[in-house]
C-alpha positions in Angstrom: -56.3 144.5 40.6 -58.7 146.5 38.5 -58.6 145.7 34.8 -57.6 148.7 32.7 -60.2 148.6 29.9 -63.9 148.5 30.5 -65.7 146.0 28.3 -69.4 145.4 27.5 -70.0 142.9 24.8 -68.1 144.1 21.7 -67.7 147.7 23.0 -64.6 148.7 24.8 -63.6 151.9 26.7 -59.9 152.1 26.7 -58.0 153.0 29.9 -56.4 156.0 28.3 -59.9 157.5 27.7 -60.6 157.5 31.5 -59.3 159.8 34.2 -59.7 159.3 37.9 -59.4 161.8 40.7 -59.7 161.0 44.4 -61.7 163.3 46.7 -62.7 163.3 50.3 -66.1 161.7 50.7 -69.1 163.5 52.3 -71.1 162.4 55.3 -70.3 161.0 58.8 -67.0 159.3 59.6 -65.1 161.6 62.0 -61.3 161.9 61.7 -60.8 159.4 58.9 -63.3 160.9 56.4 -61.7 164.3 56.9 -58.2 163.1 56.2 -58.4 160.4 53.6 -59.5 160.8 49.9 -61.4 157.6 49.4 -64.2 158.8 47.1 -63.5 158.4 43.3 -64.5 160.7 40.5 -64.3 158.8 37.2 -64.4 161.0 34.1 -65.0 159.6 30.6 -65.0 162.0 27.6 -67.8 160.3 25.6 -67.8 163.0 23.0 -64.1 162.3 22.0 -64.3 158.5 22.6 -63.8 155.7 20.1 -67.3 154.3 20.5 -69.9 154.1 17.7 -71.9 157.3 17.3 -75.2 155.6 18.2 -73.8 154.1 21.4 -72.0 157.4 22.3 -75.1 159.5 21.9 -77.3 157.0 23.8 -74.7 156.9 26.6 -74.7 160.6 27.0 -78.5 160.7 27.0 -78.7 157.9 29.6 -76.1 159.6 31.8 -78.5 162.5 32.4 -77.2 164.9 35.0 -73.9 163.0 35.2 -73.0 164.3 31.7 -71.6 167.8 31.1 -72.5 170.0 28.2 -69.2 169.0 26.6 -70.1 165.2 26.7 -67.9 164.3 29.6 -69.6 161.7 31.9 -68.6 162.0 35.6 -69.3 159.1 37.9 -68.7 159.6 41.6 -68.4 156.6 43.9 -68.2 157.0 47.7 -70.2 154.0 48.8 -67.3 152.1 50.3 -64.7 153.0 52.9 -61.7 152.0 50.7 -60.4 153.8 47.6 -59.9 150.5 45.7 -63.5 149.4 46.2 -64.8 152.8 45.2 -62.7 152.7 42.1 -64.1 149.3 41.2 -67.6 150.5 41.9 -67.2 153.5 39.6 -65.9 151.4 36.8 -68.7 148.8 37.2 -71.3 151.7 37.0 -69.7 153.0 33.9 -69.7 149.5 32.4 -73.4 149.1 33.3 -74.1 152.4 31.6 -72.2 151.3 28.5 -74.1 148.0 28.4 -77.4 149.8 28.6 -76.4 152.2 25.9 -75.2 149.4 23.6 -78.4 147.4 23.7 -80.8 148.1 20.8 -83.7 150.4 21.5 -87.1 148.7 22.0 -89.4 148.4 19.0 -91.9 151.3 18.6 -95.3 150.7 20.2 -97.9 149.4 17.9 -101.2 151.3 18.4 -104.3 149.2 19.1 -107.9 150.1 19.3 -109.7 149.7 22.7 -112.0 146.7 22.8 -115.7 147.1 22.6 -116.1 145.9 26.2 -113.6 148.4 27.6 -115.3 151.3 25.7 -118.7 150.2 27.2 -117.2 150.0 30.7 -115.6 153.4 30.4 -118.8 155.0 29.2 -120.9 153.3 31.9 -118.4 154.5 34.6 -118.6 158.1 33.2 -122.4 158.0 33.2 -122.4 156.7 36.8 -120.0 159.4 37.9 -122.2 162.0 36.2 -125.2 160.7 38.0 -123.4 161.0 41.4 -122.5 164.6 40.7 -126.1 165.5 39.6 -127.4 164.2 42.9 -125.2 166.7 44.7 -127.3 169.7 43.5 -130.5 171.0 45.1 -133.6 169.0 44.4 -136.0 170.6 41.9 -138.8 172.8 43.3 -142.3 171.5 42.6 
């Protein structure tokens, strides 16, 4: 059975903050796919959730096109043939999104100057390329 709450570290999405709807999956499959609603649409209203502000904002940003303007994250799962496995898949994907949003952002990049050797190599390469292009022109008339 699928656990109700979604946990990632110390962050929890309660079951009452989720809503599921079952839809017919797209793609090939013949009679079965046209009759049975096995695909899952998992909705999580991140804007109204009990998560920390930092995690909530990062989660909406990471969701990208899966997030609506109102801050609702919609995850569709139709990879499997059964409704139960698609439900579990959607919840796992939401948990992965929560875990990614909960981890601290990477430290800012520290600027470094290019080494003397790399500057020399770059300038030598530019001079060589310039020479090649100069050779393309017509030879001077004497």
